[in-house]
N, C-alpha and C positions, 0 to 999 in steps of 0.2 A: 379419455378424453383430458381427465386430471394430471396423468402423465406428463401428456403434451404440453398443457398450461405451465407446468413446474419446471420443464425444458426451455420452452420458447422466452419465459422470462431472460432467463442469465444469457441465451443469445439474442435476444433482441439490445440488451445492454450494450455487450460485446460492440455489436453492429453500429450501434448510435455512437458510441465511444470512437470507433475509427471515423464515422464521419465527423464527427464535431472537432476532432484532434487532426485533420485532413492538412488543414495549412501548415500546422508545426511539423508534422511528421514529414510531410514535402520539405521544409527548409532542411530537413536533419536527415535526410534519406542516405546521404553517403556515410552515415554511420553503421555498421554491422549490427549493433546491439539494437539500435532503433528498427531497423529492418527485420531482425530476430523477433522482437516482441510483435511486431506488427502481424508478424506470419505466424506467431503463437494465438494472438487474439484471432486472427480470420479463420484460421483452421479449426481453434475451440469453437467459435461462434457456428460454423458449418456442422460441427460433429454434434453439437446439442439438437440443433434442428433437425438434423436427419435421424438422430437417435430417439426422436418422439414418435408413439405410435401411430398419429395421425401421418407422419411424414414417412414413415415405413410402410404405411397400407398404402401411401399415394404412390412411393415409388415401385412398391409390385405391381400394383394396378396398371401405372403406366408403361413399364417393360414387359407385362404379362409372362415375368420369372416368379415362380413362387420363391417368397425369402431373398428374392436379389437386393433387397436392401442389408442383407446380414454382411456380406462380404465390405459391402460400400460403408456401411457404419463402421466395422472392424478397421478399415483401411484408413477411416478418416481418424480414428482412435490413435491409429499407427501412426499417422502423419503427425497429430498432437503430441505423441509421444517423443518423435523425432525432433519437433521444433522445442520441446524441453529440453533436448540435451544438445540442440545447438545453440539456445540460448545460454545454457550452464557455458559451453564452449567459447561463446563470446565475451560473457561475463569474467571467465577466468582468465582470460586473454595470453598472452605470452607470445614468443615469435611469430610473426605472420607465417610462414612456413607451416611450424606445427599447428596452428590454429587451422590452416587450409586443410592441413593433411586430415586431423581431427575432424572436420565438417566432411570431407569426402567420404571418411569409413562411416559417419553416424547415419549419411545419405545411404550408402551402400548398404549397412546393416538395416534399418530401417524399410527400405525398399526391397531388400530380398524378402524381408518378412511380411511386405504386402503382397508380393506377387506370390508368396507359399500360401497367403490365405485365399487368394483368388483360385489359386491351382486346386488345394485342397476343396473349396466350395464345388467346382466345376467335375473332381471324380467322386466327391461324395453323394449324399442321397438326403435330401431335405423336403421331402413332397407333402410335408403339412404346414401351411402360414402360420407362423406365431409371431406376433405383434410384440408381445411383452417377456416371454421366456424361452424365448430360442435357445438360450446357451445352456440352460438346465433340462428342456425337453429333448435336445439332443446331445447331450454330455456324454453319452453312452455309444453312439452313432460313429461306426467309423469315417474316418477324414473331416466329417463335421468336428468332432470331438478335438481334433488336432487343430483345425482353423482357430476353436475358441480358445486353446492353450497359446496359440502364437499369438493372438490380439492380448492376451492377459499378461503374459511375460513380456512383451514390447511397453504395453501401458504401464507395468509395474517400474521397469529400468525407466523410463522416461521420469515420471514422476518422482520416484525417490532420488534421483539425479537435481531435480530442480528444488526439492524440499530441503534436502541436506546441503546443498549450496546455499538455498535463500538463508534457511538457520542458521548458517554459520556465519553469514554477513551481517545477520541482525545482532548477532552478539558483538562482532566486532566492529560496525558502524558507529563514526561518529554522533554524541548525542545530541548535536545543534542539529544535524541533519535529519529534522523532522519527518519532512515529506519522506525521504528515502527510507526510514527506519518505519516508516508506519505503511508503505510499499511492502517492505520485506517481511512486516509481522503478516500483512495480510496472505502474500504470496505461502509462506509457511503454514499458515493455519488452512488455507485451500489446500495445500497441497496433504497434510494431513488429512481432511477430509477426501482427499481423492484416493490415498492410501487405505482409508476406511473403507470407502467403495470398493476397491481392487481386494481388501480382505474378505469383505461379505461375500463378492462374487465369486472367490476361491473356496469358500466353504461351502456354498449353497453347491459348486460342483463337486467338491469333496464327499459332501452327502449323497448326489447321486450316483458317483462311483461306489459308495460304498451302501447301497440300495436303500437309501434313506431321501425322505422328499422333504427337503427345506425351503421349496422354493420360493417361500413369501420373501426371504432375504434377499432373493434377486431381485422379485417382481415388486416389492414394496418398500423394502429398506433404502437399496442400492440407488434408486430415480433421486429420491430427496438428497442423498450424499452428494451424488454427480453434480445435482443442480447448485447445492451451496457451495463445491468447493470451486466450480466454473464461474460464478459470479463473485468469490473471494479472490481466485487468481488474476480475474479480468480486474477487480477494482485495484489489487496490488501493482499492477501495470499502468494502470490510470493515475493514481495518485503522486508517482514521481514525476509524471510528465505534466500534470496541473500545478505540482508544487516547483516545477522549475521554471514556470512562467512570472512575467513580471508582475501582472494582476494579484497571483498568489503571494509573492514575497510580499506586497504592498498589504496584501489581507495580514498577513502573517504577522508582519510588524505592527501594524493597527492594531492587533488584537493584543501583544506583548506590551504595548504601550500603555493598555488601559488604566493598570493600578498607578501608573506615574501620572497619568491624564485625570484620574479621579480624585487622587490627593491633592494635585497642584491648581484645579481650573479653578477654586474659590479665591486662589492668591492672584489669579492672572487678571490684568487688566479687561474690563468690561467690553471694551471697544476688539479684543481677541478672541474671548472666550464666547462671544454672543454672535459672531459671525454666522448668518444664517445658513443652513445647509439643506439643499432639496432632497426628498428620499431618494433621487435617482441620480444623486452625486456619484460621481465615480471614487472606488476606494481609494485611489492616489491622492484625488484633493482631499479627501476625508484625511488621510494620514497626514498631509502637509497641515490641515489644521489643527490636527490633535497636536503634532510636534510645535506649532507654532505657541499653542496653549503651555505647553510643558516647558516651553524656552523662556516663555514670559512669566512662567509660576516661578521659575529659577530664579530670575532676575530679581523679582520683588520679594524672595527671602534670602537674598544675598548677605543683608545686614544679620541675619541670624545664625549664619553658618559657624561652628563652633572649631576652630581649630584642634583643640583638645579631643573632641569628639573623633575625629578622622583618623588623630595618632592614635590613640585607643583601639579605633575600629580596626585600622592596618594591622598594628601590631597583633590584635585577637586573630585576624583572619590569617596572617603569616604564621601564628603559633598552631593554625588548623591543617597547617600545612598546603594552604592555597597559593596557586604562583603569584610573581608581585604583579603581573598586570590585573589578575581577578583580586586580589586583594584589594589594590588600588579602586577599582570598580564597587566594592564592599565598602570602602572606607567612605565614599562619595555618597553612596546609598544610604549609609547610616548619617552623615553630616545632613542628609535633604530630610532622612524622616525626623532626626531629632529638632530640626529647625520648624519644619510641619507642627510638630506636636507643641514647641514652644510658642510658636508665631499664634497658633491658635488658643491655646491657653493664655497668652498674657497680653493679647489685644493689639493695637495699635503702637508701635514703638520705631525707632529707627536707630539700632546700635550699629556700631561701627561695621562694613560691610566685609565679607571673606569670599573671596573668590573662589568658586569650584573650578577644579579641572574637569571639565564635561566631557566624558568618553561616549562612547555606544549608548545611546538613548535604549537601545533594546537589551544591553547588559544591564543597565542601569536599572531598570524597571523590573528585570528578573531577580536581581539582587535586592531591590527595596521591597520585592514581594517575598521572597523567599528566607532570606539569609537571617538566621536567630540575631547575629551581631546586630543586624539593621534593627530588630525587633527591640534589643536590649537598649539601643541608642534612642528609639521613639518612647519606651517608657521612661528613660533617664530624661527625656527631652520635655516629656510632660509634667514629669516629677519638679524637675528646676525653675519651670514656667509657675 
C-alpha cells in the first residue's frame, strides 16, 4: 500500500491542477501548446494512478484476466511518452505543415508501440499475478519480455526528448522570465529523475537476463523516482500557467518592490503609509498601496538627490559594460540609496530639489538591492552626512 500512496499523491496533484486551472485552460484551448500540456498532465495523472499496486489489483479483479493491468499500464506509459514528444514538437514550432507531419508520425509510431504491447501480451503467457515486479518476474518469458522492452524503449525516447529540450531552453531563457525558467528547471529535474527510473528498470532487467536477481531496484527504488519525477514535471507545467496570470504578476511585482518599500516607508507621509489593509486584501490592492508609499517616499527625498552621485554611478555602470537603459536605472537607484542614507543621518532639512527620472519601479528595486554601485553610493551618502 505504501507504493500506492507514493503514486496517488502526484496523480492527485495533477488532477487538482487541471481542475483549478480549467477556466484559464479553456480560454487558451486554441493554442496547441496548451492542449499538449493538458494532454501530458492528464495522461501522466492517469498513468501514476494505474501503476499503483492497489489499482493494478483492482483492474485485474474487475476484468477477471490475470495481469490485465500490465498492458494497460504500459500503454498508458507509452501514451505519456507520446505526449512528451508531441509537446516537444509544439514547443519547437516551425512551419505548420511540418508540425502536423511530425505530430502524425509521433502518433503513428507510439500507436504502433501500444498495439505491439497489447499483441505481445495476448500471445504471451503470464499466468501468475504480479502487482509490483511483473517486469523482472517475466523478464525472461517469451513475448512478455518483448512487451516490457517495447514500453521501456518508448518511455526512454519520450522522456529523453522532453528533458533535453527543456534543459536547452532553460539555458537560453531570458533571466527576467522567472516563471518560465522555474517551470523549465522543474521539468528538467523531473525528466532527469524519470531517466533515473528508466535506468534502474533497465539495470534490473539486465540483471535478470544475466541470471542475477536485482529486483529490489525495480520494486523499491524505481517507484519513488517515478513519483518524484511526475510531481516535478507536473509542477513544471503548472508554474508558467500560474506565472502568466495577473494575480501572479502582481504578487511578483509586490515582492520585487519590498527593498524600496522598506527603505522609503519611513520618509513617506503618514497618511499614505498607514492606510489600513485587511489581511484578506487582494494582492492588487497591496501592490497599489506599496507603490504609493514608494512614490511618496521618493517625493519626500527629492531635496536630497545629488546629480553628482547620479553621474558617477552612471559612468561606473557604463564602465562595467551595462546598457544605457540599465545604467540609467542603476544611477537612479544610487541617487536614491545615497539620499536615504544622507536623510537618515542628517535629520530634517530642505536642500534644493533634484528631480529623478523614475523608471520601472521593479527594475529600480532590483538595482537598489543588488547593484554594488548603489551600495557604494549608499555608504558614500552616509559618510557625507
